C-alpha positions in Angstrom: 21.4 11.4 11.0 21.7 14.2 8.5 19.6 17.4 9.1 16.1 17.2 7.6 14.6 20.5 6.3 10.9 19.7 6.6 10.0 22.7 4.5 11.4 20.7 1.5 8.4 18.5 1.8 5.7 21.0 2.7 3.1 22.5 0.3 1.0 25.3 1.8 -1.1 26.1 -1.2 1.1 28.8 -2.6 1.7 28.2 -6.3 0.7 25.0 -8.0 1.5 21.5 -6.8 2.5 19.0 -9.5 2.6 15.4 -8.5 4.8 14.5 -11.5 7.4 16.9 -10.3 7.2 15.5 -6.7 10.0 13.1 -5.8 9.4 9.6 -4.6 13.0 9.1 -3.5 15.6 11.5 -2.1 19.1 11.1 -0.8 19.3 9.1 2.5 19.2 11.0 5.8 21.0 8.1 7.5 24.4 6.7 7.0 23.6 3.0 7.5 21.1 0.8 9.4 22.6 1.5 12.8 22.5 5.3 12.2 18.8 5.0 11.1 17.9 3.0 14.2 19.6 5.4 16.5 18.0 8.4 14.8 14.5 6.8 14.9 14.9 5.8 18.5 15.8 9.4 19.4 12.8 10.8 17.5 10.5 8.2 19.2 11.7 9.3 22.6 11.2 12.9 21.7 7.7 12.3 20.5 6.8 10.4 23.7 8.1 13.3 25.8 6.2 15.8 23.7 3.0 13.8 23.8 3.2 13.5 27.6 3.6 17.2 27.9 0.5 17.7 25.6 -1.5 15.2 27.7 -0.6 17.1 30.9 -1.1 20.5 29.4 -4.6 19.4 28.1 -5.2 22.4 25.8 -4.2 21.1 22.4 -5.0 18.1 20.3 -3.3 16.8 17.2 -4.9 15.1 14.2 -2.4 13.2 12.0 -3.7 12.1 8.6 -2.0 9.5 6.4 -3.1 9.2 2.8 -1.3 7.1 0.1 -1.7 4.6 -2.7 -1.7 1.0 -1.7 1.6 -0.5 -0.5 3.1 3.0 0.2 3.9 2.0 3.7 1.3 3.6 5.9 1.0 0.8 8.5 4.7 0.3 8.9 5.3 4.0 9.2 2.7 4.3 11.9 4.2 1.4 13.8 7.7 2.7 13.5 7.1 6.4 14.3 4.7 6.0 17.2 6.4 3.0 18.8 7.2 3.9 22.4 4.7 6.7 22.6 2.4 6.2 25.7 -0.8 4.7 24.3 -2.8 6.6 27.0 -2.6 9.7 24.8 -2.8 8.0 21.4 -5.8 7.0 19.3 -5.6 5.2 15.9 -8.4 4.8 13.4 -8.4 3.0 10.1 -11.3 3.9 7.9 -12.6 1.2 5.5 -15.7 1.1 3.3 -18.6 3.0 5.0 -21.2 1.0 6.8 -25.0 1.4 6.2 -25.3 3.7 9.2 -22.4 5.8 8.1 -23.9 6.2 4.6 -27.1 7.6 6.2 -25.1 10.6 7.4 -23.1 13.3 5.7 -19.6 12.4 4.4 -17.7 13.9 7.4 -19.9 12.3 10.1 -18.0 9.1 10.7 -14.6 10.8 10.9 -15.9 13.6 13.0 -16.9 11.1 15.7 -13.2 10.2 16.1 -11.6 13.6 16.2 -9.0 14.0 18.9 -9.7 15.0 22.5 -7.5 17.7 24.0 -4.2 16.2 25.2 -4.3 13.4 22.7 -2.8 12.6 19.3 -5.3 10.9 16.9 -4.0 9.2 13.8 -6.2 8.6 10.8 -5.1 5.8 8.5 -7.0 7.1 5.5 -9.7 9.7 6.4 -12.4 12.0 5.0 -10.1 12.6 2.1 -11.2 9.2 0.7 -14.4 11.0 -0.2 -12.5 13.1 -2.8 -10.1 10.4 -3.8 -11.6 6.9 -4.1 -15.1 8.4 -4.6 -13.9 10.8 -7.2 -12.0 8.1 -9.1 -15.1 5.9 -8.8 -18.1 8.3 -8.9 -20.5 5.4 -9.1 -19.9 5.1 -5.4 -21.4 8.5 -4.9 -24.2 8.0 -7.4 -25.2 4.6 -6.2 -24.6 4.4 -2.5 -24.3 7.8 -0.9 -27.9 8.7 -1.2 -27.5 12.3 -2.1 -30.4 14.3 -3.4 -30.6 14.4 -7.2 -30.1 18.2 -7.4 -26.7 17.8 -5.6 -25.3 14.7 -7.3 -26.2 15.8 -10.8 -23.2 18.2 -10.9 -20.2 16.1 -9.9 -17.7 18.9 -10.4 -19.6 21.0 -7.9 -19.8 18.1 -5.5 -15.9 17.8 -5.4 -15.5 21.6 -5.2 -17.9 21.8 -2.3 -16.2 18.9 -0.5 -12.8 20.5 -0.8 -14.3 23.6 0.7 -16.0 21.7 3.5 -12.8 19.8 4.4 -10.7 23.0 4.4 -13.3 24.7 6.6 -13.3 21.8 9.0 -9.5 21.9 9.3 -9.6 25.7 9.8 -12.3 25.2 12.5 -10.3 22.5 14.3 -7.1 24.7 14.3 -9.0 27.7 15.7 -10.1 25.5 18.5 -6.6 24.2 19.4 -6.9 20.9 17.5 -4.0 21.0 15.0 -3.9 19.0 11.8 -0.9 17.4 10.1 -1.4 15.8 6.7 0.9 13.3 5.0 0.8 12.0 1.5 3.2 9.1 1.2 4.3 9.4 -2.4 5.3 6.0 -3.8 6.3 5.4 -7.4 4.4 2.9 -9.5 7.5 0.8 -10.0 8.1 0.6 -6.2 4.4 -0.2 -5.6 4.7 -3.0 -8.1 7.6 -4.6 -6.3 5.9 -4.4 -2.9 2.7 -5.9 -4.2 4.6 -8.8 -5.8 6.5 -9.3 -2.5 3.2 -9.6 -0.7 2.2 -12.4 -3.0 5.6 -14.2 -2.9 6.1 -14.0 0.8 3.5 -16.2 2.6 3.9 -14.2 5.8 2.7 -11.1 3.9 -0.2 -12.8 1.9 -2.7 -11.4 4.4 -1.8 -7.9 3.3 -2.6 -8.6 -0.3 -6.0 -8.0 -1.8 -6.9 -8.7 -5.4 -8.6 -5.3 -5.5 -5.2 -3.7 -5.1 -4.2 -5.0 -8.6 -7.5 -3.7 -10.1 -7.0 -0.3 -8.6 -3.6 0.0 -10.2 -5.5 0.3 -13.5 -6.7 3.7 -12.2 -3.2 4.9 -11.3 -3.3 8.0 -13.4 -6.7 8.9 -12.2 -5.6 8.6 -8.6 -2.5 10.7 -9.3 -4.7 13.4 -10.7 -7.2 13.1 -7.8 -4.3 13.5 -5.3 -2.9 16.5 -7.1 -6.3 18.2 -7.2 -7.0 17.6 -3.5 -3.6 18.8 -2.4 -3.9 21.9 -4.4 -7.4 22.5 -3.1 -6.9 21.9 0.6 -3.3 23.1 1.4 -3.1 26.2 3.6 -0.5 27.9 5.7 -2.2 26.5 8.8 -2.9 23.0 7.4 -0.3 22.3 4.7 0.2 18.9 3.1 3.5 17.2 3.5 4.5 15.2 0.4 6.8 12.4 1.7 9.0 10.4 -0.7 7.9 6.8 0.0 10.2 4.6 -2.1 12.7 4.4 0.8 10.8 3.4 4.0 13.6 4.3 6.4 13.9 7.8 5.0 10.1 8.2 5.0 9.8 7.3 8.7 12.6 9.7 9.7 11.0 12.6 7.7 7.5 11.9 9.2 8.8 11.7 12.8 10.8 14.9 12.3 7.8 16.8 11.0 5.6 15.6 13.9 8.3 16.5 16.5 8.7 20.0 15.1 4.9 20.5 15.0 4.5 19.5 18.7 7.5 21.7 19.7 5.8 24.6 18.0 2.8 24.4 20.4 2.9 26.6 23.5 2.8 23.7 26.0 4.1 23.1 29.5 3.5 20.9 32.5 0.9 22.4 34.9 2.5 24.4 37.7 1.2 24.5 41.3 1.2 27.5 43.5 3.0 27.9 46.8 0.1 26.6 48.9 -0.1 23.5 46.8 3.6 23.0 47.0 3.5 23.2 50.8 0.7 20.6 50.9 2.7 18.3 48.7 5.8 18.5 50.8 3.7 17.7 53.9 2.5 14.6 52.1 6.1 13.5 51.6 6.5 13.3 55.4 3.2 11.4 55.8 4.4 8.8 53.2 7.6 8.3 55.1 5.8 7.9 58.4 3.5 5.3 56.7 6.6 3.2 55.9 7.4 2.9 59.6 3.9 1.8 60.7 
């Protein structure tokens, strides 16, 4: 596998992010299918070892957020990247339309319930960012179902501005408490999305992935692109940058995502717990006891 410079895909809020200037396809980081599979396997093993160390260290947690347009490849990327990682230290949540109970709370409540424990990696397939993406593109959701007081909902621009600020403050708070946040936007082109949606229709084994609503949402493509651009500009920081991942090539996308996660985990000051001399002596004594038990 060719070297991946993850900084090429990072936006930390400095300057202005333009989604139109963001690539959906870059040169391959793999030579062929065999090279890709070898590289991915190596990264999977590395992630498993790093997650095990995080679990044993039990001081840090990691929240991984995936956001994308429909058919960008979120599910396949999650499956490929985290395959082989011990499920004991993994949590996965996919957020759908809010329930009545969730609508009776603030917009961060349902995702806050699922934030990672120390020692674990929690993956959000969609997240609280839906509240400034889907809801922003379709403000009638906020006005008709989210039950906000009239004095708040009457100024929608202020609602989005406040939500950006609340999200950024949440991520700052989490990081200050040892829960790090890695955010991925899988950037798929409209043409590639079209081909993938058609494939879901034509391939009977993929029909279950297709929803008629996906086609209707394509009518709002430009609105979503603007919403993503706004949210990335508003919530990218040095501590919690966004990673803009070209998504037209799924293999490339998975290698980039896995490389970013491995580098993030390696940056954390983690180690396996060490025992003192007294504990070591006790453990060595138990070895002899175990051997004696074999002879009983």
